[in-house]
C-alpha positions as CSV (number, residue, x, y, z in Angstrom):
1,M,-106.1,35.5,-34.7
2,M,-103.1,34.8,-32.1
3,R,-100.0,33.0,-32.8
4,V,-98.0,31.1,-29.8
5,R,-94.9,29.4,-30.5
6,A,-93.0,27.4,-27.9
7,P,-89.1,26.1,-28.2
8,G,-87.7,22.7,-27.8
9,R,-84.7,22.6,-25.8
10,V,-81.4,20.9,-25.4
11,N,-79.4,19.8,-22.4
12,L,-76.1,21.0,-21.9
13,I,-75.4,19.1,-18.9
14,G,-76.9,17.6,-16.3
15,E,-77.9,14.0,-17.6
16,H,-80.3,11.6,-15.6
17,T,-80.0,14.5,-12.4
18,D,-83.6,15.8,-12.5
19,Y,-85.3,12.6,-10.7
20,N,-82.5,12.7,-8.2
21,E,-83.8,16.3,-7.3
22,G,-80.3,17.8,-8.6
23,F,-78.8,20.3,-11.1
24,V,-79.6,20.7,-14.7
25,L,-78.5,23.2,-17.4
26,P,-80.9,23.4,-20.8
27,V,-81.3,25.9,-23.6
28,A,-83.8,26.7,-25.6
29,I,-83.6,26.4,-29.0
30,D,-84.7,28.0,-32.3
31,R,-86.6,24.7,-33.4
32,E,-90.2,25.3,-32.2
33,I,-93.8,24.4,-32.7
34,H,-95.9,27.1,-34.0
35,L,-100.1,27.2,-33.1
36,H,-102.2,29.6,-35.2
37,A,-105.4,29.6,-33.4
38,Q,-108.7,31.7,-32.9
39,P,-111.7,31.7,-30.5
40,R,-114.7,30.0,-31.0
41,T,-118.2,30.9,-29.7
42,D,-118.4,27.1,-28.1
43,R,-116.4,24.9,-25.9
44,R,-115.2,22.9,-28.6
45,C,-111.0,22.6,-29.9
46,L,-110.5,22.0,-33.6
47,L,-107.0,21.4,-34.4
48,Y,-104.7,20.3,-37.3
49,S,-101.4,19.4,-37.3
50,E,-99.5,19.8,-40.5
51,T,-96.7,17.9,-39.1
52,M,-98.8,14.9,-38.5
53,D,-101.4,15.6,-41.1
54,E,-104.1,14.7,-38.8
55,Q,-107.4,16.7,-37.3
56,I,-108.3,16.1,-33.6
57,E,-111.8,17.5,-32.3
58,L,-111.8,17.9,-28.2
59,E,-115.2,19.2,-26.4
60,L,-113.9,21.0,-23.3
61,D,-116.9,20.9,-21.5
62,A,-116.7,17.0,-21.3
63,L,-113.0,16.4,-21.0
64,R,-113.1,17.1,-17.3
65,E,-115.2,14.0,-16.8
66,T,-113.2,11.7,-19.6
67,P,-110.6,9.6,-18.1
68,P,-107.2,9.8,-20.0
69,E,-107.2,6.3,-21.0
70,A,-110.7,7.0,-22.7
71,L,-109.1,9.7,-25.4
72,P,-107.3,8.8,-28.5
73,T,-103.6,8.2,-28.4
74,G,-101.1,10.7,-29.7
75,W,-100.8,14.6,-29.2
76,A,-104.4,15.1,-28.5
77,R,-103.8,13.7,-24.9
78,Y,-101.3,16.4,-24.4
79,V,-103.4,19.3,-25.6
80,A,-106.7,17.7,-23.4
81,G,-104.2,17.2,-20.6
82,V,-103.3,20.9,-20.1
83,A,-106.9,22.2,-20.8
84,V,-107.7,19.7,-18.1
85,M,-105.1,20.8,-15.4
86,L,-105.7,24.6,-16.6
87,M,-109.4,24.3,-15.6
88,R,-108.7,22.1,-12.4
89,H,-106.2,24.9,-11.5
90,T,-108.3,28.0,-11.7
91,G,-111.9,26.4,-11.7
92,R,-112.7,28.1,-15.0
93,L,-114.1,26.5,-18.2
94,L,-111.9,27.4,-21.3
95,T,-112.6,29.2,-24.9
96,G,-112.7,26.8,-27.3
97,I,-110.3,27.2,-30.2
98,E,-109.9,26.1,-33.9
99,G,-106.3,26.2,-35.1
100,V,-103.5,24.9,-37.3
101,L,-99.9,23.6,-35.6
102,S,-96.9,23.6,-37.3
103,S,-93.2,22.6,-36.4
104,T,-89.7,23.1,-36.8
105,L,-88.9,20.6,-34.2
106,P,-87.8,17.3,-35.1
107,T,-89.3,14.4,-33.3
108,G,-87.7,11.2,-31.8
109,A,-84.6,13.8,-31.6
110,G,-84.7,14.2,-27.6
111,L,-85.6,17.8,-27.9
112,S,-88.6,17.6,-26.0
113,S,-91.4,18.2,-28.8
114,S,-94.1,17.1,-26.3
115,A,-92.8,20.0,-23.7
116,A,-93.1,22.3,-26.5
117,L,-96.6,21.3,-27.9
118,E,-97.8,21.3,-23.6
119,A,-96.2,24.6,-23.6
120,V,-97.9,26.2,-26.9
121,F,-101.6,25.5,-25.5
122,A,-100.7,26.8,-22.0
123,V,-99.4,29.8,-23.4
124,L,-102.3,30.1,-25.7
125,W,-105.1,29.7,-23.1
126,N,-103.2,31.4,-20.2
127,T,-103.3,34.8,-22.8
128,L,-107.0,34.0,-24.3
129,D,-109.0,33.7,-21.2
130,E,-106.5,35.8,-18.8
131,L,-105.7,33.1,-16.6
132,H,-102.7,35.0,-15.2
133,L,-100.5,32.2,-14.5
134,D,-96.9,32.5,-13.8
135,G,-94.2,30.6,-16.0
136,W,-93.6,28.3,-13.2
137,T,-97.0,27.5,-12.7
138,L,-97.8,26.7,-16.5
139,A,-94.7,24.4,-16.2
140,K,-96.1,22.4,-13.5
141,L,-99.3,21.9,-14.8
142,C,-97.8,21.0,-18.1
143,Q,-95.7,18.4,-16.3
144,Q,-98.9,17.3,-14.3
145,A,-100.7,16.9,-17.6
146,E,-97.9,14.9,-19.0
147,H,-97.7,12.6,-15.9
148,E,-101.6,12.0,-15.8
149,Y,-102.5,12.4,-20.2
150,A,-99.3,10.8,-21.5
151,G,-98.3,8.2,-18.8
152,V,-94.6,10.1,-18.8
153,Y,-93.2,10.5,-15.4
154,C,-90.8,13.3,-16.5
155,G,-89.1,15.9,-14.3
156,I,-89.8,19.3,-14.9
157,M,-86.8,20.5,-17.1
158,D,-88.3,20.4,-20.1
159,Q,-91.7,22.5,-19.3
160,A,-89.3,25.0,-17.5
161,A,-86.9,25.3,-20.1
162,S,-89.7,25.5,-22.9
163,L,-91.5,28.5,-21.0
164,L,-89.1,30.3,-18.9
165,A,-85.6,30.4,-21.2
166,Q,-84.3,33.7,-21.8
167,R,-82.6,34.6,-25.0
168,N,-78.6,33.7,-25.5
169,H,-78.8,32.2,-22.1
170,A,-78.9,28.8,-20.6
171,L,-81.4,27.8,-17.6
172,F,-79.7,26.6,-14.8
173,L,-82.4,24.5,-12.8
174,D,-82.2,23.6,-9.0
175,T,-85.2,20.8,-9.7
176,R,-85.3,20.3,-5.7
177,A,-85.8,24.0,-4.8
178,L,-87.6,24.9,-8.1
179,Q,-85.2,28.1,-8.4
180,T,-83.5,29.4,-11.9
181,R,-80.9,31.4,-12.7
182,H,-80.5,32.4,-16.5
183,A,-76.4,32.0,-17.7
184,P,-75.2,34.0,-20.3
185,L,-73.7,32.2,-23.1
186,P,-70.8,33.1,-25.2
187,R,-71.8,35.0,-28.7
188,E,-68.8,33.6,-30.6
189,W,-70.2,29.9,-29.5
190,L,-73.4,28.2,-31.7
191,I,-74.9,24.7,-30.0
192,V,-75.0,21.9,-32.2
193,V,-77.5,18.9,-32.2
194,A,-76.0,16.1,-33.6
195,D,-78.7,13.2,-34.0
196,T,-76.8,10.0,-34.3
197,G,-80.1,9.0,-36.3
198,K,-80.0,5.8,-34.4
199,P,-83.6,5.8,-32.5
200,R,-83.8,6.2,-28.7
201,T,-84.2,2.4,-27.4
202,L,-84.3,3.2,-23.5
203,S,-87.0,0.8,-22.5
204,G,-89.1,1.9,-19.5
205,S,-87.8,-0.9,-17.9
206,E,-84.3,0.6,-17.9
207,Y,-85.2,3.6,-17.0
208,N,-86.9,2.7,-13.9
209,Q,-84.3,0.1,-13.0
210,R,-81.7,3.5,-12.7
211,R,-84.3,4.9,-10.7
212,M,-84.5,2.1,-8.5
213,E,-80.8,1.4,-8.3
214,C,-80.5,5.2,-7.3
215,Q,-83.2,5.0,-4.5
216,Q,-81.2,1.7,-3.2
217,A,-78.1,4.0,-3.2
218,V,-80.0,6.7,-1.5
219,E,-81.3,3.8,1.3
220,T,-77.7,2.6,1.7
221,F,-76.5,6.5,2.3
222,R,-78.9,7.2,4.9
223,T,-78.1,4.6,6.9
224,I,-74.8,5.7,7.2
225,L,-75.3,9.1,7.3
226,G,-78.5,9.8,8.9
227,E,-81.8,10.9,7.8
228,G,-80.7,14.1,6.4
229,V,-80.3,11.8,2.9
230,H,-83.7,12.3,0.9
231,A,-81.7,12.0,-2.5
232,L,-78.4,11.7,-4.1
233,R,-78.5,15.5,-4.3
234,D,-77.9,15.4,-0.3
235,V,-74.2,13.2,-0.7
236,S,-71.3,15.8,-1.3
237,P,-68.4,14.4,-3.6
238,D,-66.1,14.3,-0.6
239,T,-68.5,12.2,1.3
240,A,-69.3,10.0,-1.8
241,A,-65.2,9.5,-2.1
242,L,-65.6,8.0,1.3
243,Y,-68.5,5.8,1.6
244,L,-69.3,4.9,-2.0
245,P,-67.1,1.6,-1.7
246,L,-69.6,0.2,0.9
247,L,-72.4,0.2,-1.9
248,P,-73.6,-2.6,-3.9
249,E,-73.2,-2.9,-7.5
250,P,-74.3,-1.4,-9.9
251,A,-76.2,1.3,-7.4
252,R,-72.6,2.5,-6.6
253,R,-71.6,3.9,-10.1
254,R,-75.1,5.1,-10.6
255,A,-74.8,7.1,-7.5
256,R,-71.1,8.1,-8.6
257,H,-72.5,9.4,-11.6
258,V,-75.5,11.7,-10.5
259,I,-73.3,13.0,-7.5
260,S,-70.3,13.4,-9.5
261,E,-72.8,15.2,-12.6
262,N,-74.2,17.7,-10.3
263,A,-70.5,19.2,-9.3
264,R,-70.2,19.1,-13.1
265,V,-73.4,21.3,-13.5
266,L,-72.0,23.7,-10.9
267,A,-68.4,23.8,-12.4
268,F,-69.6,24.5,-15.8
269,L,-71.8,27.2,-14.6
270,D,-68.7,29.2,-13.5
271,A,-66.5,28.2,-16.6
272,L,-69.3,29.6,-18.9
273,A,-69.1,32.6,-16.9
274,R,-65.7,33.2,-17.6
275,A,-66.2,31.6,-21.7
276,D,-63.6,28.7,-20.2
277,A,-63.3,26.5,-23.4
278,Q,-60.7,24.5,-21.8
279,T,-63.0,23.8,-18.6
280,I,-65.6,23.0,-20.6
281,R,-64.8,20.6,-22.4
282,Q,-63.2,18.8,-19.9
283,L,-66.6,18.8,-18.3
284,M,-68.5,17.5,-21.3
285,L,-66.4,14.9,-21.9
286,A,-66.5,13.7,-18.5
287,S,-70.1,14.0,-18.1
288,H,-70.3,11.9,-21.3
289,A,-67.8,9.1,-19.5
290,S,-69.8,9.0,-16.8
291,L,-73.1,8.6,-18.7
292,R,-71.3,5.6,-20.5
293,D,-69.4,3.7,-17.8
294,D,-71.1,4.4,-14.7
295,Y,-74.8,5.1,-16.0
296,E,-74.3,3.1,-18.6
297,V,-76.6,4.7,-21.3
298,S,-74.3,5.3,-23.8
299,C,-74.2,3.3,-27.3
300,P,-71.6,2.9,-29.9
301,E,-73.3,5.4,-32.1
302,L,-73.5,7.8,-29.3
303,D,-69.8,7.4,-28.7
304,A,-68.9,8.0,-32.4
305,M,-70.7,10.7,-32.5
306,V,-68.6,12.3,-29.8
307,A,-65.5,11.4,-31.3
308,A,-66.6,12.8,-34.4
309,C,-67.5,16.2,-33.1
310,L,-64.6,16.4,-30.8
311,H,-61.9,16.2,-33.3
312,A,-63.9,18.4,-35.8
313,P,-62.9,22.2,-36.3
314,G,-64.0,24.7,-33.9
315,C,-65.4,22.0,-31.1
316,V,-65.5,23.4,-27.8
317,G,-67.0,20.7,-26.2
318,V,-69.4,17.8,-26.8
319,R,-71.3,14.8,-25.0
320,L,-74.4,12.9,-25.3
321,T,-77.8,14.4,-24.4
322,G,-80.9,13.0,-23.2
323,A,-81.8,9.5,-21.8
324,G,-79.2,7.6,-23.9
325,F,-78.8,4.4,-25.8
326,G,-79.7,6.4,-29.5
327,G,-80.6,9.9,-30.0
328,A,-78.4,13.1,-30.0
329,C,-75.0,14.6,-28.6
330,V,-75.0,18.2,-28.0
331,A,-71.7,20.3,-29.2
332,L,-70.8,24.1,-28.3
333,V,-68.9,25.0,-31.7
334,E,-67.1,28.0,-32.2
335,R,-69.6,30.1,-34.8
336,A,-66.8,30.9,-37.0
337,Q,-65.9,27.2,-37.9
338,I,-69.4,26.2,-38.0
339,E,-69.1,24.9,-42.0
340,P,-65.7,23.2,-41.5
341,F,-67.2,21.3,-37.9
342,L,-70.5,20.3,-39.8
343,K,-68.7,18.9,-42.9
344,Q,-65.9,17.0,-41.3
345,A,-67.9,15.7,-38.3
346,E,-70.7,14.2,-40.4
347,A,-68.1,12.9,-42.8
348,A,-66.3,11.0,-39.7
349,Y,-69.4,10.0,-38.2
350,R,-71.0,8.3,-41.7
351,A,-67.4,6.6,-41.6
352,Q,-68.1,4.9,-38.5
353,S,-72.2,4.1,-38.3
354,R,-74.4,2.8,-40.5
355,Y,-77.1,5.3,-39.5
356,T,-77.7,8.6,-41.2
357,P,-77.1,11.8,-38.8
358,Q,-78.6,15.0,-38.8
359,F,-76.8,18.1,-37.5
360,L,-78.8,21.0,-36.4
361,A,-77.0,24.3,-35.7
362,C,-79.0,26.2,-33.1
363,E,-79.5,29.6,-31.6
364,S,-80.7,30.2,-27.9
365,V,-84.3,31.7,-27.9
366,E,-86.6,32.9,-25.1
367,G,-89.3,30.7,-23.9
368,A,-93.3,30.6,-25.3
369,T,-94.8,33.4,-26.3
370,A,-98.0,34.8,-27.9
371,S,-98.9,37.7,-30.1
372,V,-101.9,38.4,-31.7
373,L,-102.4,39.1,-35.4
374,M,-103.8,41.9,-37.2
375,E,-106.3,40.7,-39.2
């Protein structure tokens, strides 16, 4: 019998930068998906999700010939996608399994439950079948599974965080170079995920519209600055200050957010190394203001949650996290003040919103792991 765990993640700073080849700073958190599984002698997968109260059955031999759209919708597609990507990459057949999934990771809160689901099966088969694939390779294969089988054209941040993170560290990720650095987190701070209770409503069309507006900005910068501009990552804040006025709206504001956000991630890294609470507070609030005003992905509930957390005892900094238009904020909070923080922040938010919030005080954990349980 094997036990595999894979964590969710929250992004401390660096929002809507990943698909612009920029920088992000996620943390794997102690809200996880767990899988208890044992091998079968055939190529079938029999899996039960306690969270969904649902059982699925997959035939591994047939999966490679089955188009994604022929599979049932839901979590089965994530499992199937990971299996197919592993078999395609290695040229090997995988071992059939039967197992039970459980989760402490809330769905719909923007904590990347889908990436954790992918990671848990990638690590399972990588261990069970001795595939010897490193974490980066697994992250890329999980990302490709989400593209092809779930139809979500995500960046690689979520999968990388779930697979590559270290305990007590944030994961600095350069999404162009696919390079990482582990940044220590001050032990006197806790990570709080402050879910507004409002479902995220950023539609695919709005998301794609923002991507298109960023690309329009890239094309204008390329016309001005030359072929070296491949993404907004290539435009420095100083250069942007000179040429942003030449861009049409709203591409100008979208570009200003991405360019300034990349700079904030780098400044945040430096401040984190010094445990500089004042600078981190300023950077997180500037990130939220930029997402609200320039990228226009906040909403009254997220703004209310930021205000509620900001004025609660022990708050180092707070901002919206994830795609926006609902979902959650992330706050860094002094560990010694966590109880009064939670009490006051919840009361202040409830006074301003009709939605029921949820506050998760989280520790940072390592990426996905597998272990063999003694019979």
